[in-house]
N, C-alpha and C positions, 0 to 999 in steps of 0.2 A: 340663115339656116345652117348652123355649124354642124349639127348632127343629122344624119339621114334617118337614123333609127333611134328610138328611145331605148333606155337600158332594159326595160321590161321586154321589149321586142327582141333585143339582142339575146337576153337570157332565154327566152322562149325558143329562139332559133337554135341556140346551142343545145337545148334540151331535145329538140326535134332531131338534130344531127346525132346526138348520143343515142337516142332511141333507135334511129335507123341503123347506126353502126352495130349496136347490140343485137338487133334483129338479124343482121348479116354476119354475126359472130366475129366482128372486127373489134375485139375487146381492147386491144392495145391502142388502136386509134381512138376508140371511145374514151379511154382513160385520159388521153391528151386533152380532148374537149371538156371532159369532166373537170380537170384541173383548171382549165381556162374559165369554166363556169364558176367554180368556187372562188377563184381569184377575183373575177369580175364582181361577184356577189359581195365579197369582203370589201372591195374598194368602194362599192356603192352602199355598203352597210345594209344590204338586203339579204335576208336569209333565203336560200334556195327553197323552192316549194317541196312539199312532201314527196312527190313522185321520184325525184332524183335520190332522196335519202331513205327511201322506203326500206330497202334491204338492210342498210346499216342500222337504221332505227329499230327494226323488228328484232334483229339479232342482239343489239345491245340492251333492249328493253326486257328480254326474257332471260 
């Protein structure tokens, strides 16, 4: 067992941390985790789920 967590679990964990920090108005800290999430997703070639990109998507779509 080389990995304790799957990539999906790690991504979900990062999303949970980001949501928590945003709720606590810790936006700079949340941004650090957001970058880590994007980097991890790129490395694994997994697109982040819609929740994390919702604001950027809605702004760019309109």
